[in-house]
C-alpha positions, 0 to 999 in steps of 0.5 A, a space after each residue: 646883783 649885790 654879789 656880782 658888784 662885791 666880786 667885781 670890787 674884790 677883783 678891782 682891789 686885787 688888781 690894784 694891789 697886784 696880789 700876783 706880785 706878792 711872791 717877790 718878797 714873800 719868798 725871802 721872808 719865808 726863807 729867812 723865817 725858816 733859817 732863823 728858826 732852824 725849821 718851822 717856828 710856832 704857828 703863832 709866829 707864822 700867823 703874825 709874820 704873814 699878817 704883818 707881811 700882807 698888811 705891809 705889802 697890800 697897804 704899800 701897793 694901794 697907797 702907791 696907786 693913790 699917790 700916783 693917780 694923777 701921774 697914772 692918768 697922764 701916762 698912756 700905759 697906766 691910764 687904764 688902771 682902776 683909779 684913773 678910770 674911776 673904778 675905785 675912789 681915791 678916798 676908798 684906797 687911802 682908807 684901805 691903805 690906812 687899815 692895812 698899815 694899822 693891821 701891820 703895826 698890830 701884827 708887829 706888836 704881837 710879835 715882839 717889842 723890837 718889831 713894834 719899835 721898828 714899825 714906824 721906819 717900815 711905814 715911812 719906807 712903805 709910803 715914801 717910796 711912792 714919792 721918790 720918783 719925783 725927786 731922785 733917780 735912786 727910786 728903784 733902790 728905795 723900792 728895793 730897800 723897802 722890799 728888804 724889810 721882808 727878810 729882815 723883819 721875818 728874822 727879827 720877828 722870830 729872834 728879836 735880834 739882828 744878825 749878818 745873814 738877814 742883812 745879806 738876804 736883805 741886800 740881795 732882795 734890795 738889788 734884785 728888786 731894784 734891778 727888775 724895777 729899773 728894767 720895768 721903768 725903762 719903758 717910761 723913759 719918754 714919759 718920765 723925761 717929758 714930765 720931770 720924773 726921775 729914774 735910772 733910765 732918765 738919769 743915765 740913759 736906757 742903755 746904761 740903766 739896763 747895764 746897771 740892772 744887770 750889775 745889780 742882778 750879778 751882785 744879787 747872786 753873789 750875795 745869795 751865795 754868801 747867804 748859802 755859805 754862812 747858813 748852816 741849813 742851806 746846802 746842795 739844793 739851794 745852790 742848784 736853785 741859785 744856778 737855775 736863777 743865774 740862767 733865768 737872770 741871763 734870759 731876762 737880760 737877753 730879752 730886752 735891749 735899749 732898742 727893743 723893750 717889747 718884752 719888758 713885762 716878761 723880763 721884769 715880772 714873769 721871769 722874776 716870779 720864776 726866780 722867786 719860786 725857784 728861790 723859795 722851793 730850793 730854800 725850803 727843801 734845804 731848810 726843812 729836810 
């Protein structure tokens, strides 16, 4: 009985923090780490990068659910989530998030002084994103910028210094995540409008929001091409991967339209999980071989 309750609690938390979405920024973080190391860094560095990453993304997703609990309860699409259903207590989630963020800061300290120095900025972004849809339609970009901390942070964790390549990767990560978040958020247009919430769809209309998302993804590809050109390790396999990603982006944007948002989840999440995997595989092959 106790074991069953424990397993259910773990499953509930796994769903709460969306572990299946880890791949979205992890792929960028890992490729950035490999590029700056010109191969594999030390096991010590890899370990603390992964701990910092998991602490940050897990804490951010958990605190997002706690901050948005009341909104989620009012939205028919999200009313079945763990907090609105009372499966997990809000206080539990806040404590869990706090522990995750402490772990992230400790990991940053174990990496280098610059990572520790910048950790408050990362924490600010990880928390403030959850509030942004209450006051700005640029909330999707804030989410993207927060996600971009992964490749930039991984680069800094290894080298302890800034460079152009991780900044281009971060910009690509920003627009990629912002683009598919715009698509995902479009399905809440009516609810957001009625409840005074902000999004690209509410500000510009669903049709224009989807156009902005497509533009963001086109620029994402351009930025990733630049990454490939200025990197000394990335070669043919990487660019083949980008060609596949361009096809996936095309499929993504043809799956949805202002009058048909039935495939929003597939377009925004499933397709982009494949984008992440293709980017990771092609980047790893060229970085290590």
